[in-house]
N, C-alpha and C positions, 0 to 999 in steps of 0.2 A: 672747884675752880682754883686757878693759881692765885696766890697772894703776892706774887712778885710785882714791884712797882714798874710802871712803864719805862721802857728803855729810851734815854735821850738820844737825839741825833748826834752822830759822831763821825769822824773820818775813818775810824777803825771799823773793819767788818764786824757786825754784831749778830748775824744769824747763828743760832745754836745748831750744832750738828751732833745729834745723838741717835739712839736706837729708834726714837719715834720719827726721825726725819726720813727714814726709808719708807717709800710708798710702793706697795706691790700692786700693779695693775692686773685686774682679774677679768676673766671672760673676754668680752669684745672691747674693753676700754682702750687697749693699746691701739686698736684700729682708729678709734674716734679721736684719740690724742694725736696720732701721727698718720693720718690717712695716706699721705704720700709715700710711706714705706710699703704700703700694700697695694696700691692701685694708682692709675693716673687720675689726677684731680682737675684736669682742664675741662672735662665734661664727664657725664655719667656713663658713657658708652662702654668703658671697660668693665664696670660692675655688671652691666647687663650681658656683656660678652661672657662673663663667668658662667651665667646661667645657661646661655646658648651652648657653651663649651661642654657643660655637663650633659645636655641633650644629645650633642654630637658624639660624646663618648659612648652613650648607649647605642647609637647607630654604628659606631665604629666597632663596638663589641658584638654587633650582629643582632641587637634586640630592638631596633627601631627603624621605621621606614618613613617617618613623617615628623617635621619640626615646624611649628606654626608660631610666628611672632606677631603680636598685635600692638600697635601704638594707640593707646586709648585717649579719649578726649580730655580726661582729667589729669593727663601728664604721666600716667603710669604705663608700664610696659609689661606685657605678659608673654611667657614662653611655655609652649605646651608640646609634649613629646609623647610618643606611644611606646616608650621603653618599658623596662620591668617595673618602674615605680619605686621610689625610695621606701625601704622597709620602715613600718611604723610601730612594730611591736617593741617591747622593752629591751634595752641592751643588756646582755647577760652580765656585764661587769658594772655598768654605771647605774642600772636600775631606772633609766629614763628612756622615754620613746626615742628610737634611733633618728627619726626625721627631725626631732628637736635638737639632738646632738649635732647633726650635720649642719644645722643653720646657726647654732649658737657657740660652738666650740671651735677654736683654731686647731688645725692639725688633727681633724677627725674626718674620716670618710672611707669609702671603699677603694680609693686609689692607692692606699698603702699596701694592700694585699697583692703582691706581684707574683706570688708563687703559682705553681700549676693549680688550676681550679680557682684562682683568685677572681674577684668580681670584675676586674679590669686588668687584662694583661698589658694593653696598650692604651694610654689615656693622656689627655692634654690638660684636663681640668687642674685647678691649682692644688691638687693633692690634699684636699681637706681644708684649704685656706680660703679659696675664692668665693664660694657661695656664702660663707659666714661674713665675709667682708661686705658683700652685697647687702646683707641683712643689717649689719652695723651701720651702714651709711644710707639707710632708707627710713623714711618717716613711718612707712607701713610696708609689710611684705606678707602676702598670703601664699599658703602652699596647699594644694589639693593633690592627693595621691590615690590612684586606683590600682589595687592588686588583690589577689586572693579573694575575688567577689566582694570586696569591701572598699569603702571610700573614706579616706581620712582627711581631715581639714585642720589647720591651725593658722594663727596669725601672730605677727611680731610688730613691734614698734621700736626703732633704734636699737635693734638687736635683742630686745626683751620680749618674752612671751606675753601677749595680752589676751589671746584666745587659745587656751590649752587644746591639746589634741582631742578631737571628737571622731569616733568611728561609727559609720552606719553601714548596713548592708547595701550593696550596689543595686540601683534600680534599673529598669529596662532601658532607659535612655543613657545610662552612664557607659563610658567606654570601658573596655576590658582591663587594660593596663596603661600606666603612664603617669607622668607628673606634670602639673601646671604650677608655675611660679609667677606671681604678679607682684611687682615692685614699684614703689613710689620713691624715687631717689630724693634724698634730702639736699636741697639746693645750697645749704650753708657750707657743705664740704667741697663744692665745685666752683671753679671760676665762671663757668656758664652752665645753667641748668638745662639748656637745650641739647638734645641728642643730635649729633651730626648725621643727618639722613644719608648723605652720600657714602660716608664711611660704613654705616650699618648695611647699606645695600650691597656694597663691595664685599663686605665680610660674609654676608649670607650667600651671595653668589659664588664666592670662592669655596665656601663649605660644600655647596651643592656640587661643584666641579670635582672636589676631592672625595666625595661620597656618591659615585654613580648609583642611580636607582633610589636615592633618598629624595623625597619631595620637600622642599622648603618654601614656606609662604610668608609674606609680610603684608599685614592688613593695616591700612590707615583708617581708623574708625571714623575720623572726621569727614574724609572725603568718600569713604566707601571703597577706595581703590585697593585691589589685592594684586600683589606681584607674586609670581610663582617661578621657582627654578627647579628643573629636573634634567640632569645631564646624563646622556649615555656615552658620549664621545670622549669625556674626561679632559685630560690636560691638553691634548692636541687641539681640540676645538677651542678651548679657552685661550690658549696662546695665540692661535691663528687670528681669533677675533680681537685680541689685544694689540697686535703688532700695527704700527703706523706706516711701516715700509715693507716692501716685499723681501723675503729672506733670500740670501745669496745661493743657498743650496737647500734641498728639502729638509724638513724638520727631523731632528734626530731625537727619538724617543725610546724609552725602555722602562722596564719594571722588574725588580728582582728582590726576593726575600729569602732569608736563610731558612733552610730546612733542617730537621733534626739530624740528618746524616752528614751535613757539611762540617768542615773542620776549621773554619776561619775564626773560631771562638766567638761568634755572634750568637745571640739567643735566638731560638726558633721564632720566626715571624718578623725579625728585624730586617730592615732593608729600605728601599726607596723606589718611587716612581718619578720619572723625570721627562721633560720635553724641552729641547734646546733649539733655538733658531739663531743663525749667524747673519748679521746684517752689516752692510758697508757703511751705512750712515744712520742718523737718527739716534735718539736716546734709547738705550737698552731698557726693555721691560723685564723686571725681575721680581719674582715672588717665591718665597719658600715657607714651608710649614713643617712642623714636627707634631705628629699625632693630631693633625688638623688644626693646630695652633699656628696663627700667622706669626712668623719671626721676622718682623719688619727691619730689624737691625742685623739680619743674617746670622752667622755663627759657624760652628765647625761642620755642619752638614753642607753648607754652601762652599766652605773650603774644600771639602771632599769632592764636591762636583768640580770645582776649579782645578783641583789636582788631577782627577781622573781625565778631564778634557785635555789638560796640558800634556800629560804623559803620553796619551794616545796620539795626539797630533804631532808631538815632537818625534815619537817613534816612527810615525808614517813619513815625516819629512826626512828623517835620517835613512829609513829603508829605501826611499826613492832618490836619495842624494839631491834634494831640492834646496838645501840651505846654501845661500851665497857665502863666499869667504868673508870672514870678519864679522858675521852677524851671529849674535848670541841671543837665543830665545829665552823669554822670561814668561812665567804663568799669566801675567796681565796682558801680554801680547795676544794670547788666545782668548782670555776671558773678557776683555774690554769690549769686544763686539758681540758678545753672546747675550741673548735674551732667553729667559728660562722660567719654567714653573717646576718646582722641586717639592715633592712631598715625601718626607722621611718618617719611618716608623722606628722609634727607639724605645727599648723596654723601660728604661728608667731615666728620662731625660733630665739633665742638669741645666737650668736656665740662669742667665744673669739677671738678678733682680726679680722682684715679685711679679712685675708686669710681663715677664717672659718674652721680651722682644728679641733676645739673642740666645742662641743655644751654645752652651759651654762644654757639653759632653766631649771629652777628648776622643773617645772611641768612634764618634760619629764621622770624623774625618776619614778614618780608615774604612769604616762601613760603607759610605757612599763611594769613595774612590775605588774600593775593591770591586764594586759592581759596575761602575760607569766605565772604567778604563777598558776592560776586555770587551764590553759591549760596543764602544765606539771604535776600538781596533778592528773588530770584526766588520762593522758597518763600513768603515773606510776601505777595508781590503775588498769588499764587495762592490763599492762604488768609487773606484779609483779616480774617475774624472771629477767627481765632486770633491774628493780628498785633495786633488791638486788645486782646485779653485780655493778651497779653504786654506791650504798652505800658502797660497799667494797672498791672500788677505792678511794672514798672520805674520808673514815675513815683512810685508809692507808696514805693519804696525811696529814691529821690532826696529826696522830701519829708521822710521820716524822718531822713535824714542831715542835711539842712539844719536841721531843728528842733534836733537834738542840738548842732549847731555854734552855733546862736544862743543856747542855754542857757549854754554856756561863755562866750560873749561878755558876756552880761548879768552874770555873776558878777564880771567884771573891773571893773565900775563905770566911772565917767567920769574917775577921777583918774589915768589912765595918763600916764606921762611922754611928752613930745613925741618922736615917733620921729626918729631921725637923718636928716638931709636926703638923705644919699647912699644910704640904703636904698631899693632898688626892691622894694616889697612885693608879695605875691601876693594874688590876689582871695579865695581860699577862707579860711574861718576854722575849718576842720576840722583839729584838731590831728593826727589820725592820717594826714592826707595832706600837711600843710604841711612844707616844707623851706626852710631858709635856707642859702645857700652863702657862706662867708667867703672871698672871692676875693683873691688877691694881685695888687695893682696895678689901676689904672683902665682900662688897655687890655683886660686880660682880663675885667675887670668889664663892659666894653662888649659883648664877644662873648657873655658869659654872659647879660646882659640880653636880647640879641636872640635867643639860642638857647633860652632857658628855656621852660618851660610856665608862662605867666602865671598860670594858675588856681592852681597849688599851689607854685610855686618862687619864692623871694625871693632877691635878691642884695645882699650888703653888701661893696663893695670896701674893702680895707684899704691905707693908704698906707705903704710901707716895711715894715720889720720891726717886729713888735709887741715891746713892752718885755718883757724877761725878768722875770716877775712872781714868781719863786720866793721872794725875800726882801723883797717889797714889802708893807708893812702894808696891811691891808684898807682902813683909812680913807683911805689915800693913793692907792688904785687909780685913782680917778676923775680924778686929776690928768692921767692919760694919756687923750687923746681917743679913741684907737682902742678901748681897753678899755671906756671909758664907752659908746661907741656899740654895742659887742658886747652889753654887759649890758642896755642899754635895748632893743635890737632883739629879743633873745630873751625879754625880760620876766621875768628872774630876777635877784635881787640876789646879790652875792658872799656865800659862806658857807663854813664849815669842815666837816670830815668828821663832826663830832658834832652839828652844828646840824640843826635841822629847818626848812629854808627853805620859803617858800610857793611851790610850783610851779604854783599855779592860774593864775598870770599867764603861764605859758610859752606862747609864740606859735607855736612850731614843734615838731613831733614829731621831726624830724631836724635837727641842727645840723651841717653838713658843711664840713670844712676842705678847701678847694680851692686847691692851690698847684701851681707848676710841677713837672715830673717830674725836675728836676735837683737838685744839691746845695743851692742857695739855697732851693729849694722845700721840701726836707727840713728845713732849718733853721727856716723859718717854721712848718712843721708842728710841730716840737718845741716852739717858743716858744708856740704856741697850746695844745698839749697840756699844757704846763707851767701855763699860765693856768687851764685847765679843771680840771686835777687838783688845783691848790693852792686855787683860789678858787671853783670850781663843781663840787666832787666829786659832789654828788648827781645832776648831769646825766649823768655817766659811769655811776654806780651804776644809774641807772634806764634806761640804754641809749639816751640821746638824742644822744650825740656820735659822729660818723662821719668817716672820711677818704676822700675821693674820689681815685681813681687815674687820672689822665690818662695817655695813652700818651706815650712819649719819641720814638718813631719812626713814620713812615708809610712803607709800602712800596707803590709803584705797580706792581702785578703785571700782566704782559701776559696775553693770552688763552692758555689752555693746555688742550688736549684739549676736553672738554665744558664747561669753565669759561670764562666771559667775563673780560675784563680787570676788575680790581677794585683798590680801595684797601684795604689791610690795615694794621692798627695793631698795634704792639708796645709792651708796657709798659716793657721795658728790654732791655739787651744780650742777655740769655739768651733772651727771647722773640723777639728779632730773629733770632738764630742759628737758632732752631727754625723761624721763619717761612720763612727762606731755604732751610733744608734741605727743607722741605715743598715749596717751589716747584721745587727741583731734582728731587725725586722725582716731581712732576707733569709733568716734562718741559721745564721752562723752561731756556733756554740761560743759562749763567753770565753775569751782568752785564746781562741783558735787562730787569731791573727797575730802578726808581729808588728811592733811599732818601732821605727827608728827615728831618732831626732837628729837632724842635720846640725852639727856644731858650726858648720860654715859651708860656703859654696864649694870650697876646695874638696869637701867630702863627696860631692856629686861627681859622677863620671860624665863624660862629654854627652853621652846619649840622654842621661837624666836631665842635665842642664838644658839641653836643646828642647826636650819634651815639655818641661815645666816652665821655662823662663825665657827661652830665646825664640822658639818657633812662633811666628806671628799669628798662627792660627789657633794655638792652644795656651799661649802665655797670658799673664795678666800684666798689663802695662797701663799705668795711670798717668794721664796728662797733668802737668802742673800749671795751675792758673791762680790769679789772685782770688782771695775769698770774696764773699758777698759784699763787705763794706768797701772793697777796693784797695788801691795801692797804699793809701796813707795808714789805714787800720792795720794792714799787713806789716807795714814798716814799724808801727808802734809795737806789735807783737814781737817782731824779730829783735827790736831794741831791748825789750824786757828780757828775752831769752838769751841773747848773745852779747849784750853790752857789758863792758868790764865794770862799770859803776852801778849796776843794776841788781846788786845782791838783795836789797830790801824788797824790790818788786818780785824777784823770784821767790823770796821767802813767802811773801803774801800769796802768790800763785799756788805755792805748795800747800799752804795752810788751807786755802779755799778748795783746791781740787785734788789734794793728795790722796783722798779716798778713791779717786777714779783711776789711779795708776795701777797697771798690772806689773808686778815685779818679777822679772826673769832672773832667778838666782842660779 
């Protein structure tokens, strides 16, 4: 025991920070400490979905025809499938039963093996994370596996084994193959312990639609009710049943997957199935999936559908000279009246966040667009009368959008200040589409001008570092040329948090800070955020300020297995490590890749900058908003960081949190 006397209360920080202060979270501890990083915590549906997704992956791989979900009277939920069954022999490297590893170790599972002959070529389960998260957040979890004429059982509590694996010979009443998982979700991790039945039913029904021939049942033990789904007609039947109004033209559907002989650089089996309906009124019904996982926030596969539909319809209109003079078509003019169900198959999907609500894989946009565009072009050429009806609807949408944009323009009057000469403006006047990028340096500004979408994206290059405006009087702001140009370009005057500024002159819906991915770039970001928070707070409040996240690294990956050579981008060191780990798992020899570190945005050519940072479908753009404590707490933080007389506060911050800083030398 320590013989140190007790420490008296003092105004100085007293916590000791030494080697013993570092705590390493082991096993499933990180999940219990921060469940929100791994799953949705509003209710337990998502952790049950992980088990259902694993059963669906077996069916997707061609090894299962039945998934049975049961809601038990004791609050537990069981999921049973007739797939291959999780192996329960000892793992060759770990020396522990494989089924135990799957449920107790993060990043362990069959989904990592993507090569030819891998257990799962296409899967949507959480790649070895999901079902262990289910285990960690359950008071009890039981697993029963049947395979190889044997039955294995084991049980866990809070992620720990409480009943080790036992194996017995299969009896006559046992099924041949399959896995049953029964989980009792731990209510303390969720805002509500109740499973939303409507969402569960919708998810199971959509899984059945996406897997024609697979029977899915939901049994309510309390009432004895059994719901069964088995679809033969697939996406067309599902979309037709879901529409609330009649479609303008017959449904457009298609399905195409890459074969080994194709040259589009897609892996064999990658592709999509889709069904699209165009309606004149009503709310569009839209659902998309990647490897059977529902992507409720969309993503790059939906962007590919949008691009394919737009290009095909635009080509049809141009071929038949249907476009009235002065009308310019935008992708949303086609997409805004489209209802669809889209099911994409992607070999190695990259999702945003652990809950997989949005697909981020860049190649998925090209994948879906490549198959949808020619298919719709062919369909329109075979059904010209329907094509003309669709063209009429789309042109009407474009005209309504342009009229709305012109109304805003008239309100501004003719007394607008002269725009700064270095601003490269966009052509559109539609506030909902327009974006301006505040770019660090002229060289990066040049790449941005060449790589941008001229219709909706404007570029304002900034020379050097913007003035720290935290303690600058509002009346003296315009002494600084850069701040003057920013204010005039965006069309809003400086104001305070309690003012009611005139935002009718705002020229862009998104004001995006675009700086290098290094320390200097971060400094410029902070200076611009200081300016907006202090002198343009209503722009933050109304959600108009964004931060663009360009990558710091480019990895030139060689061809591996089914995947061709590719350029991969990583946001930071952490993503670079993850990218290289992924390449190793895909069979790349150590060092066979090339790594480039971007010293600045100016090093990127226009195409790279568009692909990684400007393209709305593949970029990363963070909205700026006040932190959880609100405006006052954010103001205190800025005062500490940016105030001239706050050296002591900053020193204290550095002493407390200096160990958390990553130094970029």
